[in-house]
C-alpha positions, 0 to 999 in steps of 0.5 A: 601660684595663681598670682605672684605679682598681680603686680604691674608691677609692675608693672606690669608682656608681649613687648609693646613698642612705640608705634608713632603715638603721641604722648602727653607733653610731660610724659616723655620726661616722666618716663625717662625719669624711671628708666634704669636698673632697680633693686628692692624688697617688698611683699606679695600675697599669692592669693587674697587669703594667703599670708604675705611673702617677703620678696627681693626683686630686681628690674630693668626699666627701658623707656622711649618718649612713648613707652615703658618696659619693665623686666625683672625677677622676684624671689622669696627665699627658696620658695619661688622665683618669678620672672615679671614684665610689663610693657606700656605704650602712651597715647595722649594721657592714656597708657595701655599694654600688657603684664606677665608674672601672675601665672595666669598668662598675659594680662591687659593693662590700661589707665593713665598717669596722675602726677608721679603715678601711673594708675592701671586697671588689670584684666587677668587672662584667667580668674584670680581671687574670684574675678578677672580685675585688679589695679596696679600702680607704678609710682616714682618715689623721689629721685631714686625710688619706685613703688609697684603696688597691686590691689585686688578685691578679697572675694570673701569680704569684698574689701580692697586688699594690697596683694603686692607692694615692692619698693625699689631703689636705683641699683 
């Protein structure tokens, strides 16, 4: 299971704490809006060429004005269960942090927020799907939804593919 949630999820984890960084003026409001308990479903591809697995997930999101921490678990019937976590720190308009959950070790995250999305580049600890790079989006959907999406490159075709998409609701 080289990549059970190439997520960031998710989001996204050696906990990154706020250390006096100054967040963009509206980032604390945005971060606070995604704090809480979340439950939902989605799909995950363990590898670029594998069939998607249906998963059920629950997450807790804790925030400060300069940070976001997502901790959760996703399961797929009796096939597997995986703990997932992502920790981000805001500095200006940029976000940086770490992600654990793909089974390759702690991955690095870095990017920035655009509207209701935090767009992050992932640097895997080990090669996944032929390289060490992917993208993760943490998106606020309406007042009570959040979507975690991971996109990678299919090593055979060079095309971008969604390797995970989890739709969550406040729980």
